C-alpha positions in Angstrom: 11.4 71.4 -40.5 8.2 72.4 -42.2 7.0 68.8 -42.2 6.5 68.7 -38.5 3.9 71.4 -38.5 2.2 70.6 -41.8 1.7 66.9 -42.1 -0.7 64.7 -40.1 -3.8 65.4 -38.0 -4.2 68.7 -36.3 -2.9 67.5 -32.9 0.3 66.2 -34.5 0.8 69.5 -36.4 0.3 71.5 -33.1 2.9 69.3 -31.4 5.2 69.6 -34.3 4.9 73.4 -34.3 5.8 73.5 -30.6 8.8 71.2 -31.3 9.9 73.6 -34.0 9.5 76.6 -31.6 11.5 74.7 -29.0 14.3 74.0 -31.5 14.5 77.6 -32.5 14.6 78.8 -28.9 17.4 76.2 -28.2 19.3 77.6 -31.2 19.1 81.0 -29.4 20.8 79.4 -26.4 17.8 78.9 -24.2 17.3 75.3 -23.2 14.3 74.1 -21.3 14.8 71.7 -18.5 14.6 68.1 -19.6 11.1 66.7 -19.2 9.6 70.2 -18.9 6.0 70.5 -19.9 5.0 73.1 -22.6 3.9 75.5 -19.8 7.1 75.1 -17.9 9.2 75.5 -21.0 7.2 78.6 -22.0 7.8 80.1 -18.6 11.6 79.6 -19.2 11.4 81.1 -22.7 9.5 84.1 -21.5 11.9 84.7 -18.7 15.0 84.4 -20.9 13.7 86.1 -24.1 12.1 89.4 -23.6 8.8 89.6 -25.5 8.6 85.9 -26.3 5.1 85.6 -24.8 4.9 81.8 -25.4 2.8 80.9 -22.3 -0.5 81.5 -24.2 0.8 79.6 -27.2 1.7 76.7 -24.8 -1.8 76.6 -23.3 -3.4 76.6 -26.8 -1.1 73.9 -28.0 -1.9 71.8 -24.9 -5.6 72.3 -25.5 -5.4 71.3 -29.1 -3.3 68.3 -28.4 -5.1 67.0 -25.3 -8.7 68.2 -25.8 -11.2 65.3 -26.2 -12.5 66.7 -29.5 
């Protein structure tokens, strides 16, 4: 599991870290809708898990993965 967030370029590590978070949340019984964006999934996580506060993390992951630099 550590490999997804520690190997490859920064954008791949960010995406891997988000995938790891999503897997952990799924293990807690909170699935995101199929095809949900990070922001949509984060809204679900925050609604279902008190104190999760993943919306900021989703925005930062998107910026890191999709930013031109």
